VOKE-106427 format. One line per field, with one value per residue (C-alpha): residue number from 1; residue in one letter; chain; x, y, z. Coordinates in Angstrom, 3 decimals. Layout:
BEGIN
pos: NUM  ...
code: A  ...
unit: A  ...
x: X  ...
y: Y  ...
z: Z  ...
! end
This chain:
BEGIN
pos: 1  2  3  4  5  6  7  8  9  10  11  12  13  14  15  16  17  18  19  20  21  22  23  24  25  26  27  28  29  30  31  32  33  34  35  36  37  38  39  40  41  42  43  44  45  46  47  48  49  50  51  52  53  54  55  56  57  58  59  60  61  62  63  64  65  66  67
code: X  X  X  X  X  X  X  X  X  X  X  X  X  X  X  X  X  X  X  X  X  X  X  X  X  X  X  X  X  X  X  X  X  X  X  X  X  X  X  X  X  X  X  X  X  X  X  X  X  X  X  X  X  X  X  X  X  X  X  X  X  X  X  X  X  X  X
unit: A  A  A  A  A  A  A  A  A  A  A  A  A  A  A  A  A  A  A  A  A  A  A  A  A  A  A  A  A  A  A  A  A  A  A  A  A  A  A  A  A  A  A  A  A  A  A  A  A  A  A  A  A  A  A  A  A  A  A  A  A  A  A  A  A  A  A
x: -19.649  -16.724  -16.043  -13.102  -10.259  -8.408  -5.148  -5.738  -2.453  -1.927  -5.383  -4.370  -7.005  -5.785  -6.393  -4.123  -3.898  -3.765  -1.667  -4.105  -3.093  -5.601  -8.449  -7.313  -6.225  -2.905  -1.292  2.160  4.182  5.468  1.959  1.043  3.950  2.796  4.654  6.307  4.561  6.842  4.723  6.376  3.657  5.239  5.044  1.797  0.369  -2.172  -5.824  -5.749  -2.614  -3.186  0.388  1.530  3.764  6.491  7.477  9.522  10.278  8.677  11.977  12.195  8.637  9.314  12.355  10.179  7.468  4.848  4.145
y: 5.665  3.451  3.026  5.059  2.916  3.825  2.158  -0.366  0.622  4.397  5.628  7.505  7.723  5.394  6.874  4.439  0.660  -0.605  -3.428  -6.143  -8.648  -11.055  -9.027  -5.757  -2.674  -0.969  2.058  0.441  -2.633  -1.013  -0.689  -4.176  -5.501  -3.679  -0.396  1.926  3.505  3.838  6.394  9.540  11.994  14.740  12.557  10.557  9.029  10.966  9.994  8.172  6.097  2.405  1.187  0.074  2.563  0.016  -3.030  -5.713  -9.319  -12.181  -12.995  -9.476  -9.758  -13.136  -11.741  -8.975  -11.441  -9.795  -13.070
z: -6.865  -5.774  -2.073  -0.778  0.533  3.707  4.708  7.484  9.154  8.804  7.788  4.611  1.882  -0.894  -4.350  -6.205  -6.551  -2.954  -1.580  -0.483  2.214  3.757  2.251  3.865  1.908  2.639  1.007  0.713  1.567  4.735  6.118  4.866  6.945  10.090  9.532  9.243  6.257  3.213  1.330  0.033  1.069  -1.055  -4.165  -3.905  -7.101  -9.141  -8.844  -12.202  -11.488  -10.891  -10.495  -7.076  -5.294  -4.598  -6.617  -4.897  -5.622  -3.713  -1.970  -0.552  0.737  2.315  4.120  5.589  6.553  4.312  2.483
! end
């Protein structure tokens, strides 16, 4: 059975493709950048979805300091 992933920042159980930064799992880019969490808790991905919740370009991530 696969290990359950929990967001390093907010603690939510991640049941979709996580955002990985420096070997740590995060639920979204907001948490990967230190917060705040950007998850829409009323519209979380289904268990079988593997797409990331947020897609942003590398320039946007650099501006936020996530890369």
